[in-house]
C-alpha positions as YAML, in Angstrom:
chain: A
units: angstrom
residues:
- id: 1
  name: MET
  ca: [1.14, -0.15, -0.02]
- id: 2
  name: ARG
  ca: [1.03, 3.58, -0.63]
- id: 3
  name: LYS
  ca: [1.44, 6.11, 2.09]
- id: 4
  name: GLY
  ca: [-0.20, 9.53, 1.62]
- id: 5
  name: ILE
  ca: [-3.21, 7.90, -0.08]
- id: 6
  name: SER
  ca: [-5.77, 7.74, 2.00]
- id: 7
  name: GLY
  ca: [-10.21, 7.44, 1.43]
- id: 8
  name: LEU
  ca: [-12.73, 5.14, -0.51]
- id: 9
  name: PRO
  ca: [-11.69, 2.78, -2.88]
- id: 10
  name: LEU
  ca: [-13.90, 3.47, -6.13]
- id: 11
  name: TYR
  ca: [-16.22, 0.40, -6.62]
- id: 12
  name: GLU
  ca: [-17.10, 1.41, -2.76]
- id: 13
  name: VAL
  ca: [-17.87, 4.98, -3.76]
- id: 14
  name: ALA
  ca: [-20.18, 3.65, -6.25]
- id: 15
  name: LEU
  ca: [-21.87, 0.83, -4.04]
- id: 16
  name: LEU
  ca: [-23.10, 3.22, -1.45]
- id: 17
  name: ILE
  ca: [-23.80, 5.26, -4.45]
- id: 18
  name: VAL
  ca: [-26.66, 2.48, -5.76]
- id: 19
  name: LEU
  ca: [-27.56, 1.66, -2.02]
- id: 20
  name: ALA
  ca: [-28.66, 5.17, -1.68]
- id: 21
  name: GLY
  ca: [-30.24, 5.25, -4.94]
- id: 22
  name: CYS
  ca: [-32.44, 2.51, -4.14]
- id: 23
  name: ILE
  ca: [-33.25, 3.65, -0.49]
- id: 24
  name: LEU
  ca: [-34.32, 7.02, -2.08]
- id: 25
  name: GLY
  ca: [-36.13, 5.28, -4.31]
- id: 26
  name: MET
  ca: [-38.18, 2.95, -2.51]
- id: 27
  name: LEU
  ca: [-39.13, 5.70, 0.22]
- id: 28
  name: GLY
  ca: [-40.66, 8.04, -2.42]
- id: 29
  name: TRP
  ca: [-43.06, 5.32, -4.26]
- id: 30
  name: ARG
  ca: [-43.70, 4.69, 0.01]
- id: 31
  name: THR
  ca: [-44.31, 8.77, 0.05]
- id: 32
  name: VAL
  ca: [-46.85, 8.93, -3.09]
- id: 33
  name: TYR
  ca: [-48.76, 6.41, -1.52]
- id: 34
  name: LEU
  ca: [-48.98, 7.26, 1.72]
- id: 35
  name: LEU
  ca: [-49.87, 10.85, 0.28]
- id: 36
  name: GLU
  ca: [-52.74, 9.73, -2.27]
- id: 37
  name: GLN
  ca: [-54.75, 7.86, 1.25]
- id: 38
  name: ALA
  ca: [-54.13, 11.41, 2.58]
- id: 39
  name: GLU
  ca: [-55.96, 12.54, -0.25]
- id: 40
  name: ARG
  ca: [-58.57, 9.98, -0.07]
- id: 41
  name: THR
  ca: [-59.33, 10.66, 3.78]
- id: 42
  name: ALA
  ca: [-59.22, 13.91, 2.98]
- id: 43
  name: VAL
  ca: [-61.97, 13.68, 0.62]
- id: 44
  name: ASN
  ca: [-64.20, 11.06, 2.49]
- id: 45
  name: THR
  ca: [-64.04, 13.71, 5.43]
- id: 46
  name: VAL
  ca: [-65.44, 16.59, 3.18]
- id: 47
  name: ILE
  ca: [-68.06, 14.32, 1.71]
- id: 48
  name: THR
  ca: [-68.91, 12.91, 6.07]
- id: 49
  name: ASN
  ca: [-69.09, 16.52, 7.17]
- id: 50
  name: LEU
  ca: [-71.54, 16.82, 4.04]
- id: 51
  name: ARG
  ca: [-73.62, 14.70, 4.88]
- id: 52
  name: SER
  ca: [-73.62, 15.47, 8.65]
- id: 53
  name: MET
  ca: [-74.62, 18.91, 8.31]
- id: 54
  name: LEU
  ca: [-77.13, 17.94, 5.58]
- id: 55
  name: ARG
  ca: [-78.75, 15.60, 8.60]
- id: 56
  name: LEU
  ca: [-79.10, 19.36, 10.79]
- id: 57
  name: GLU
  ca: [-80.45, 21.31, 8.88]
- id: 58
  name: LYS
  ca: [-82.71, 18.62, 7.86]
- id: 59
  name: ALA
  ca: [-84.13, 17.82, 11.30]
- id: 60
  name: ARG
  ca: [-84.13, 21.90, 11.77]
- id: 61
  name: ARG
  ca: [-85.99, 22.98, 8.45]
- id: 62
  name: ILE
  ca: [-88.50, 19.28, 9.89]
- id: 63
  name: ILE
  ca: [-89.27, 21.75, 12.98]
- id: 64
  name: ALA
  ca: [-89.50, 24.63, 11.52]
- id: 65
  name: GLY
  ca: [-91.74, 22.49, 9.75]
- id: 66
  name: GLU
  ca: [-90.25, 23.59, 6.76]
- id: 67
  name: SER
  ca: [-89.84, 21.25, 3.21]
- id: 68
  name: LEU
  ca: [-86.80, 19.63, 2.58]
- id: 69
  name: SER
  ca: [-87.80, 19.53, -1.54]
- id: 70
  name: SER
  ca: [-85.76, 22.80, -2.25]
- id: 71
  name: LEU
  ca: [-82.52, 21.54, -0.62]
- id: 72
  name: ALA
  ca: [-82.50, 19.42, -4.07]
- id: 73
  name: ASN
  ca: [-79.86, 20.07, -6.36]
- id: 74
  name: THR
  ca: [-78.46, 23.31, -4.65]
- id: 75
  name: ASN
  ca: [-75.36, 23.30, -3.22]
- id: 76
  name: PRO
  ca: [-73.91, 20.87, -0.42]
- id: 77
  name: VAL
  ca: [-70.69, 23.74, 0.35]
- id: 78
  name: ALA
  ca: [-73.35, 25.57, 1.39]
- id: 79
  name: LEU
  ca: [-74.39, 23.69, 3.95]
- id: 80
  name: LEU
  ca: [-70.90, 24.16, 6.00]
- id: 81
  name: GLN
  ca: [-69.34, 27.05, 7.38]
- id: 82
  name: SER
  ca: [-66.52, 27.17, 5.77]
- id: 83
  name: PRO
  ca: [-65.24, 25.37, 2.37]
- id: 84
  name: PRO
  ca: [-63.49, 22.41, 1.67]
- id: 85
  name: VAL
  ca: [-59.76, 23.96, 0.67]
- id: 86
  name: GLY
  ca: [-59.20, 24.76, -3.12]
- id: 87
  name: TYR
  ca: [-62.92, 25.36, -2.91]
- id: 88
  name: CYS
  ca: [-64.32, 27.79, -6.38]
- id: 89
  name: GLU
  ca: [-67.85, 28.77, -6.67]
- id: 90
  name: ASN
  ca: [-70.98, 28.29, -9.34]
- id: 91
  name: ILE
  ca: [-68.07, 26.78, -12.31]
- id: 92
  name: SER
  ca: [-70.06, 27.54, -15.13]
- id: 93
  name: SER
  ca: [-69.94, 24.04, -17.71]
- id: 94
  name: GLU
  ca: [-68.86, 26.32, -20.56]
- id: 95
  name: GLY
  ca: [-64.92, 26.65, -21.32]
- id: 96
  name: SER
  ca: [-63.52, 24.16, -19.24]
- id: 97
  name: ARG
  ca: [-64.47, 21.89, -17.19]
- id: 98
  name: LYS
  ca: [-62.19, 22.73, -14.18]
- id: 99
  name: PRO
  ca: [-59.84, 25.47, -12.90]
- id: 100
  name: PRO
  ca: [-56.69, 24.17, -12.30]
- id: 101
  name: GLU
  ca: [-56.39, 25.85, -8.80]
- id: 102
  name: CYS
  ca: [-59.31, 24.87, -7.52]
- id: 103
  name: PRO
  ca: [-60.10, 20.60, -7.19]
- id: 104
  name: TRP
  ca: [-63.31, 21.56, -5.02]
- id: 105
  name: PHE
  ca: [-66.76, 23.28, -7.69]
- id: 106
  name: TYR
  ca: [-69.67, 23.35, -8.34]
- id: 107
  name: MET
  ca: [-71.20, 23.20, -11.06]
- id: 108
  name: ASP
  ca: [-74.78, 25.58, -11.94]
- id: 109
  name: GLU
  ca: [-76.22, 24.09, -14.16]
- id: 110
  name: GLU
  ca: [-75.51, 20.13, -13.38]
- id: 111
  name: HIS
  ca: [-76.05, 20.82, -9.60]
- id: 112
  name: VAL
  ca: [-73.17, 18.97, -8.78]
- id: 113
  name: LEU
  ca: [-70.49, 19.00, -6.86]
- id: 114
  name: TYR
  ca: [-67.05, 17.39, -7.27]
- id: 115
  name: TYR
  ca: [-63.64, 16.69, -7.11]
- id: 116
  name: ALA
  ca: [-60.72, 16.27, -9.65]
- id: 117
  name: PRO
  ca: [-58.07, 14.17, -7.30]
- id: 118
  name: GLN
  ca: [-54.26, 15.19, -7.84]
- id: 119
  name: ARG
  ca: [-53.16, 12.16, -7.06]
- id: 120
  name: HIS
  ca: [-55.27, 8.73, -8.26]
- id: 121
  name: ALA
  ca: [-53.20, 5.96, -8.94]
- id: 122
  name: HIS
  ca: [-55.14, 3.66, -7.05]
- id: 123
  name: LEU
  ca: [-58.96, 5.25, -8.02]
- id: 124
  name: GLN
  ca: [-60.99, 2.67, -9.56]
- id: 125
  name: VAL
  ca: [-63.62, 5.91, -11.39]
- id: 126
  name: GLU
  ca: [-67.05, 4.37, -13.63]
- id: 127
  name: ALA
  ca: [-65.85, 5.20, -17.05]
- id: 128
  name: GLY
  ca: [-66.60, 8.57, -18.34]
- id: 129
  name: PRO
  ca: [-64.31, 11.62, -19.31]
- id: 130
  name: HIS
  ca: [-60.41, 11.22, -19.77]
- id: 131
  name: VAL
  ca: [-60.45, 14.07, -17.15]
- id: 132
  name: VAL
  ca: [-60.86, 12.14, -13.67]
- id: 133
  name: LEU
  ca: [-63.69, 14.12, -11.23]
- id: 134
  name: LEU
  ca: [-65.46, 12.34, -8.32]
- id: 135
  name: GLY
  ca: [-68.86, 14.12, -8.00]
- id: 136
  name: TRP
  ca: [-71.80, 14.11, -5.59]
- id: 137
  name: GLN
  ca: [-75.16, 15.62, -5.86]
- id: 138
  name: LEU
  ca: [-78.13, 16.48, -3.57]
- id: 139
  name: VAL
  ca: [-80.92, 14.69, -5.19]
- id: 140
  name: ALA
  ca: [-84.46, 13.47, -3.71]
- id: 141
  name: ASN
  ca: [-84.86, 10.24, -2.45]
- id: 142
  name: PRO
  ca: [-88.76, 8.79, -4.03]
- id: 143
  name: VAL
  ca: [-88.31, 5.89, -1.53]
- id: 144
  name: ALA
  ca: [-88.80, 7.67, 1.21]
- id: 145
  name: GLY
  ca: [-90.77, 10.09, -0.12]
- id: 146
  name: LYS
  ca: [-90.21, 13.77, 1.20]
- id: 147
  name: ASP
  ca: [-86.58, 12.55, 2.02]
- id: 148
  name: VAL
  ca: [-83.15, 14.36, 0.04]
- id: 149
  name: GLU
  ca: [-79.53, 12.54, 0.38]
- id: 150
  name: LEU
  ca: [-75.88, 13.52, -0.96]
- id: 151
  name: LEU
  ca: [-75.46, 10.22, -3.14]
- id: 152
  name: SER
  ca: [-72.13, 10.07, -5.21]
- id: 153
  name: ILE
  ca: [-72.97, 10.78, -9.40]
- id: 154
  name: LYS
  ca: [-71.24, 8.10, -10.01]
- id: 155
  name: PRO
  ca: [-69.48, 5.25, -8.39]
- id: 156
  name: TYR
  ca: [-65.53, 4.80, -8.02]
- id: 157
  name: GLN
  ca: [-63.74, 2.64, -5.27]
- id: 158
  name: TRP
  ca: [-60.16, 4.85, -3.99]
- id: 159
  name: PHE
  ca: [-57.92, 1.89, -2.91]
...
């Protein structure tokens, strides 16, 4: 061995770079997976809050002797104290389907609240447009009489 030369041999440096790349690759994939699960949880939380506020509004109207039928085809976000993050109100169907800065938006003409997922690798939506959109609508329930429910307009499964 020569005196005065110290450090790692080239093959050890290459091995460390390969190992570091593998570890970062695994962590990156897992992070993307967890971010999509977090997004799904956030969407489910908003929908659960909407359904809870709808129940409270229906109870208030029943006690006051008001009609529930006027709730159908209205914007469900109006029931919340504050809209979800990234919500744009009353988007018209003319022009683009959705502004890019608004993952949540309400279409007046369709009476549908839409959500455009940012991460949708594990999302399965019934056949539709190329853009992945989840939608919900307040509809009158003909079976239950004058009841109103928040229903998904397209069946979907996320994870």
